[in-house]
Each structure stands twice: as C-alpha cells, then as structure tokens.
C-alpha positions in Angstrom: -39.6 12.2 18.6 -37.9 14.2 15.8 -35.2 15.3 18.2 -34.5 11.7 19.2 -34.1 10.7 15.6 -31.9 13.7 14.9 -29.7 12.9 17.9 -29.4 9.2 16.8 -28.3 10.3 13.3 -25.7 12.7 14.8 -24.4 9.9 17.1 -24.0 7.4 14.3 -20.3 6.8 13.4 -19.2 5.1 10.1 -16.6 2.4 10.7 -13.6 2.8 8.3 -12.8 -0.6 6.9 -10.6 0.6 4.1 -6.9 -0.5 4.0 -3.9 1.6 4.9 -2.6 3.2 1.7 0.7 4.5 3.3 2.7 1.3 2.6 1.9 1.6 -1.1 2.9 5.3 -1.2 6.1 4.8 0.8 7.3 1.9 -1.2 6.5 3.6 -4.5 8.5 6.6 -3.3 11.3 4.6 -1.7 11.9 2.1 -4.5 11.9 4.8 -7.2 14.2 7.0 -5.2 16.7 4.3 -4.7 16.7 3.5 -8.5 17.2 7.2 -9.5 20.0 7.8 -7.0 21.9 4.7 -8.2 22.1 6.8 -11.3 23.1 9.9 -9.4 26.1 8.1 -7.9 27.1 7.1 -11.4 26.3 3.3 -11.5 23.7 3.5 -14.3 22.6 5.7 -17.1 19.4 7.7 -17.0 17.5 5.3 -19.2 14.0 4.0 -19.8 14.1 1.7 -16.7 14.4 4.8 -14.4 11.9 6.8 -16.4 9.3 4.0 -16.6 9.7 3.3 -12.8 9.3 7.1 -12.2 6.2 7.5 -14.2 4.2 4.4 -13.2 5.3 3.5 -9.7 6.8 6.7 -8.4 4.2 8.8 -10.2 0.9 7.0 -10.5 1.5 4.7 -7.6 1.9 7.6 -5.2 -1.0 9.6 -6.7 -3.2 6.6 -6.1 -2.0 6.4 -2.5 -2.7 10.1 -2.1 -6.2 9.7 -3.3 -6.7 6.8 -0.9 -5.4 8.9 2.0 -8.0 11.5 1.0 -10.7 9.0 1.7 -8.9 8.3 5.1 -9.2 12.1 5.9 -5.4 12.2 6.2 -4.3 15.7 5.0 -0.6 15.0 5.5 -0.7 11.7 3.5 -2.9 13.2 0.8 -0.6 16.2 0.3 2.7 14.3 0.5 1.9 11.3 -1.7 0.0 13.2 -4.3 2.6 15.9 -4.5 5.6 13.6 -4.8 3.6 11.5 -7.4 3.3 14.6 -9.5 6.9 15.4 -8.9 7.9 12.1 -10.5 5.7 12.9 -13.5 7.1 16.4 -13.9 10.7 15.0 -13.6 10.0 12.4 -16.3 8.4 15.1 -18.5 11.5 17.3 -18.1 13.6 14.4 -19.4 11.4 12.9 -22.1 10.1 16.0 -23.9 13.5 17.5 -24.6 14.7 14.2 -26.0 11.6 14.2 -28.3 12.5 17.7 -29.5 9.2 19.1 -28.1 10.8 21.6 -25.7 14.3 22.6 -24.8 15.9 21.0 -21.8 15.9 23.1 -18.7 19.1 24.8 -17.8 21.1 23.7 -14.7 20.1 27.0 -13.1 16.4 26.3 -13.7 16.8 22.8 -12.4 18.5 24.2 -9.3 15.5 26.3 -8.5 13.1 23.4 -9.3 14.9 21.2 -6.8 15.2 24.0 -4.2 11.4 24.6 -4.2 10.8 20.9 -3.7 13.4 21.0 -0.9 11.5 23.8 0.9 8.2 22.0 0.4 9.8 18.8 1.9 11.3 20.8 4.8 7.8 22.0 5.8 6.5 18.5 5.7 9.5 17.4 7.7 8.3 19.6 10.5 4.9 17.9 10.4 6.5 14.4 10.8 7.4 15.3 14.5 3.7 14.6 15.2 3.7 11.2 13.4 6.8 9.0 13.8 10.6 8.9 14.0 10.7 6.7 10.9 9.0 9.5 8.8 11.3 12.1 10.4 14.2 10.2 8.9 12.5 9.9 5.5 11.6 13.5 5.2 14.7 14.8 6.9 17.0 12.9 4.5 14.7 13.8 1.5 15.1 17.5 2.4 18.9 17.1 2.3 18.7 15.2 -1.0 16.8 18.0 -2.7 19.1 20.7 -1.5 22.3 18.7 -2.4 20.9 18.1 -5.9 20.1 21.8 -6.2 23.7 22.7 -5.1 25.0 20.3 -7.8 23.0 22.1 -10.5 23.8 25.6 -9.2 27.5 25.0 -8.8 28.1 22.5 -11.6 30.1 20.4 -9.0 29.1 16.8 -9.6 30.4 15.9 -6.1 27.2 17.3 -4.6 25.2 15.1 -6.9 27.1 12.0 -5.9 26.7 12.8 -2.2 23.0 13.4 -2.9 22.9 9.9 -4.5 24.1 8.2 -1.4 21.7 10.3 0.8 18.9 9.3 -1.6 19.6 5.6 -1.4 19.5 5.8 2.4 16.3 7.9 2.2 14.7 5.4 -0.2 15.6 2.4 2.0 14.2 4.1 5.1 10.9 4.8 3.2 10.7 1.1 2.0 11.3 0.0 5.6 8.7 2.3 6.9 6.1 1.1 4.4 6.7 -2.6 4.7 7.0 -2.4 8.5 3.4 -1.1 8.6 2.3 -4.1 6.5 4.1 -6.7 8.7 3.1 -5.0 11.9 -0.6 -5.0 10.8 -0.4 -8.7 9.8 1.1 -9.8 13.1 -1.1 -7.3 15.1 2.0 -6.1 17.0 5.1 -4.0 16.5 7.5 -6.4 14.9 9.5 -3.6 13.3 9.6 -0.4 15.3 8.6 2.9 13.7 8.8 5.2 16.7 5.2 6.3 16.6 4.6 9.6 18.4 2.0 9.3 21.1 -0.2 12.4 20.8 
C-alpha cells in the first residue's frame, strides 16, 4: 500500500500555468539597446532618457524576466536576462556616480576591458542559441559584434568603431524586439504568424 502511494506521488506532474517571460526580457533588452545605440551613432546625447530607460526597463525589467525564467527552470533565460539586466545597472552606475563626484570615471582602457568581457560572455551564450532558434542566433551574434566593436572604439580611441557599433546595436535591438513580440503574437493566434526559426531538438 505504501509503495503504491509512493509511486503515485512520484508519477504526479505539476502543470506549469505561468506565462512566458521571454517577451518581456527581449523587449526590455531590445528597446533599451536601440535607444542607447542611437546615441552611439551620434543622434542624441547620453542624457537622463537613456539612463532612466537603462535602469528601469533594461535593468529591472530584464532582472524580473530572469527571475521568472528561474521559475520556468530555464537556465539559459535565467542567466541571460538576469546578467544583462545587471549589465544595464552597472553601465548606468558607471555614468551616474562620476557625474555626482562619488567616483572617478573609468578610463577608455578600463571600459574596453569591461566591454570585452561582456563580449566574451555573450559569445558563449551565442553558442547556446544554436539549440534554441535562428532569431536568437541573430540577436546574440549581433550583440557579440556590438560589444567587441564598442571595445575597439575604447581601446583605439577611433570613434568610427563606436558609430559602426551603433548601427549594429540598432539592428540587434530590433531583432530582439521582433523575437519577443513574435512570441506574444504567435501565442495569441496559436500558430506561427511570425517565424522564429525554432530548432527542433
């Protein structure tokens, strides 16, 4: 009798009825990335609009999505969204605190290494996207290029690299927005309205 109860407990599966957090994370990342890289191209100043967007949507929005992915048992989503959410918070800190006189601004060399390590982190995640979808391959592939181009801009002092990175970032951001909102629309219509190139495992 005890064995039967034990087996029934082991056979019980909990149905996951929570929503998909990926669209929130992807849109938070994508929209903030587009806004920042409009600045990198030279169209806008690095002002409170970009910093506010970075802290609250790019930062807290992605961290929230990462915590929701944790509940989904999605290691990739948890790692990516939480890490990039914290990236936006660190970037905002590196801009705000020097302006307040709390700390000195990082040198271009320091920023070059900062961006390089994020590029390497992104490159490893890019490898993981080959098990997920072609859309995410484009997001993480272009994001890797963005980080390395920005790093080159800081290492060399050549603003052309930063401008090129700006255009790559705008493309990357728009692909991320497309990927996120496509998941929303596809779920609502219960069919693939917008293709994502999901990898069949």
